C-alpha positions in Angstrom: -15.7 3.7 13.9 -19.3 3.1 15.0 -20.6 -0.4 16.0 -22.7 -0.6 12.9 -19.8 0.2 10.6 -17.5 -2.3 12.4 -20.1 -5.0 12.0 -20.4 -4.1 8.3 -16.6 -4.3 7.5 -15.5 -6.9 10.1 -18.6 -9.0 10.8 -19.6 -10.2 14.3 -16.5 -12.3 14.9 -14.1 -9.4 14.0 -16.0 -6.9 16.0 -16.0 -9.1 19.1 -12.3 -9.8 18.6 -11.5 -6.1 18.5 -13.7 -5.4 21.5 -11.7 -8.1 23.5 -8.4 -6.7 22.3 -9.5 -3.2 23.5 -10.6 -4.5 26.9 -7.2 -6.3 27.5 -5.0 -3.7 25.8 -2.6 -3.5 28.7 0.3 -2.3 26.5 -1.8 0.7 25.5 -1.4 0.2 21.8 -3.0 3.2 19.9 -6.5 2.5 18.7 -5.8 2.9 15.0 -2.9 0.4 15.2 -4.9 -2.0 17.4 -7.8 -2.2 14.9 -5.5 -2.5 11.9 -3.6 -5.4 13.5 -6.8 -7.2 14.3 -8.0 -6.7 10.8 -4.7 -8.0 9.3 -4.5 -11.0 11.6 -8.0 -12.1 10.6 -7.0 -11.6 6.9 -3.8 -13.6 7.4 -5.6 -16.5 9.0 -8.2 -16.7 6.3 -5.6 -16.4 3.4 -2.7 -18.4 4.9 -0.2 -15.6 4.9 1.7 -13.5 7.5 1.4 -9.8 6.7 0.4 -8.4 10.1 2.7 -6.7 12.6 4.9 -3.6 12.6 8.6 -4.0 11.5 11.0 -1.2 12.3 13.7 -0.7 9.7 16.5 -0.4 12.2 15.9 -4.1 13.0 16.6 -5.1 9.4 19.9 -5.5 7.5 19.4 -3.1 4.5 22.5 -2.1 2.5 21.0 1.2 1.1 21.4 4.9 1.9 17.6 5.1 1.6 17.2 3.2 4.9 17.7 6.4 6.9 14.7 7.9 5.1 12.3 5.0 5.2 9.5 4.2 7.6 8.5 1.0 9.4 6.5 -1.7 7.6 2.8 -2.0 8.5 0.2 -3.4 6.2 -2.9 -1.6 5.2 -6.3 -2.5 6.8 -8.1 -4.7 4.2 -11.4 -2.8 4.4 -9.7 0.6 4.0 -7.6 -0.6 1.1 -10.6 -2.0 -0.7 -12.5 1.2 -0.2 -9.6 3.1 -1.9 -9.5 0.9 -4.9 -13.3 0.9 -5.3 -13.1 4.7 -5.7 -11.1 4.5 -8.9 -13.1 4.9 -12.1 -11.1 2.3 -14.0 -11.2 -1.0 -15.9 -8.7 -2.8 -13.7 -7.9 -5.3 -16.4 -6.0 -2.5 -18.3 -3.9 -1.5 -15.3 -0.8 -2.6 -13.4 -1.0 -2.2 -9.7 2.3 -1.3 -8.1 3.0 -1.1 -4.4 6.1 1.0 -3.7 7.4 -0.2 -0.3 5.4 -3.4 -0.4 7.0 -5.1 2.7 5.5 -8.5 3.4 3.0 -8.1 0.5 -0.2 -7.2 2.3 -1.4 -4.8 -0.4 -0.4 -7.2 -3.2 -2.7 -9.9 -1.9 -5.5 -7.6 -1.1 -5.3 -6.1 -4.6 -5.7 -9.5 -6.1 -9.4 -9.2 -5.4 -9.4 -6.9 -8.4 -8.7 -8.1 -12.0 -5.5 -6.1 -12.6 -3.3 -6.8 -15.6 -0.5 -7.5 -13.1 0.4 -6.7 -9.5 3.9 -5.8 -8.5 5.5 -5.1 -5.1 8.7 -3.1 -4.9 10.6 -3.5 -1.6 14.2 -2.6 -0.7 14.5 -4.8 2.4 15.7 -8.3 1.4 14.2 -9.7 4.5 10.7 -8.2 3.9 10.9 -9.2 0.2 11.6 -12.8 1.2 8.6 -12.7 3.5 6.5 -11.6 0.6 7.8 -14.4 -1.6 7.0 -16.9 1.1 3.6 -15.5 1.5 2.9 -15.7 -2.2 3.6 -19.4 -2.1 1.0 -20.0 0.6 -1.6 -17.4 -0.3 -5.1 -18.7 -0.9 -8.2 -16.8 -1.8 -11.7 -17.7 -3.0 -12.1 -14.1 -4.4 -8.8 -13.8 -6.2 -9.1 -12.2 -9.7 -5.4 -11.4 -10.5 -2.9 -14.3 -10.5 0.1 -12.5 -11.8 1.7 -11.2 -8.6 5.4 -10.3 -8.7 7.4 -9.2 -5.6 10.6 -7.3 -6.7 13.5 -6.5 -4.4 14.6 -3.0 -5.5 15.1 0.5 -4.2 12.3 2.8 -5.2 14.8 5.4 -6.4 16.2 2.9 -9.0 13.0 1.0 -10.0 11.9 1.5 -13.6 8.1 1.4 -14.0 6.5 -1.0 -16.6 4.2 0.2 -19.3 1.4 2.4 -18.2 -1.4 2.8 -17.1 -0.8 2.1 -13.4 -2.3 2.3 -10.0 0.6 3.3 -7.8 0.2 2.7 -4.1 2.4 4.4 -1.5 1.6 3.6 2.2 3.9 6.5 3.3 7.0 4.4 2.8 9.6 7.2 3.0 10.2 10.8 3.6 10.6 13.7 1.1 14.3 13.0 0.5 13.4 9.8 -1.3 10.2 11.2 -2.8 12.3 13.7 -4.7 14.1 11.2 -7.0 11.0 9.0 -7.2 8.9 12.0 -8.3 11.6 12.9 -10.9 11.4 9.4 -12.3 7.6 9.5 -12.4 7.6 12.9 -14.2 9.8 11.6 -17.1 8.1 8.2 -17.5 5.7 7.9 -20.4 2.1 7.5 -19.2 0.2 6.6 -22.3 -3.3 7.7 -23.1 -5.2 6.1 -20.1 -5.2 8.0 -16.9 -2.9 6.5 -14.2 -3.6 7.0 -10.5 -1.5 7.4 -7.3 -2.9 6.4 -3.9 -1.0 8.0 -1.0 -2.1 6.3 2.2 -1.3 7.8 5.6 0.0 10.9 3.9 0.4 12.8 7.1 2.6 10.2 8.9 5.8 12.1 8.2 6.2 15.9 8.3 6.1 17.6 4.9 5.4 14.5 2.8 1.7 15.2 2.1 2.6 18.7 1.0 5.4 17.5 -1.2 3.3 15.0 -3.0 0.2 17.2 -3.5 2.4 20.0 -5.0 3.9 17.7 -7.8 2.9 19.4 -11.0 2.1 16.1 -12.8 -0.5 15.1 -10.2 -4.1 16.3 -9.7 -5.9 15.6 -6.4 -8.9 13.4 -7.3 -10.2 12.5 -3.9 -9.3 13.0 -0.2 -10.6 10.6 2.5 -9.7 10.3 6.1 -6.8 7.9 5.6 -5.5 8.7 2.1 -5.2 11.0 -0.9 -5.9 9.8 -4.4 -4.3 11.6 -7.4 -4.8 11.4 -11.1 -1.7 11.7 -13.3 -1.9 14.6 -15.7 -1.1 14.0 -19.4 2.6 13.8 -19.9 5.4 13.2 -19.4 7.1 16.6 -19.0 6.0 19.9 -17.6 2.5 20.9 -18.6 
């Protein structure tokens, strides 16, 4: 990212903080992770939550066969996330935002800047779910527009979606083995008359996942940016 863009999305303070982190990056943390962690830590301090950091699933006690197919938790960078939501041609008040693999709740709190009908986070790790519940109790924001935020402890393969329309957010939470039953559930769930959307962030993080999702018959690629794919749901459910 250029200096001008960094100043635009992070301000002077955030840009200086990132420059210092780069200068003293003795652990050689990859650039994309370093900038994301700086962004999230600044967000956390401002909003009285703890969503930053990477959490490996093998460090967590999760009683689910899905664990072997999941990826580590790492929240989305706030400015990247906002950019994705602003690309959607929707009246957010008609939509439910659902983060599948919500972890500590980073996307839930960032999404509350938009006037969604409801915001739901689905997380199969009890420990990460508890973190999200604690964060919800302390979260403060001067720009909050949605106050109905619900963390749910559930496996994505078993979760039943609420009434459409939705904005579904997947920050590459699992591999194609889990995507298959999730996709089957999405395909048979009534979607109403409003167009629902699916945001697939970091789609190339796991081999084969981007290709699996983009070939689902009920999705149509709407937009592709550097860090995410955005899909529209075709009319349905059922094969078209």
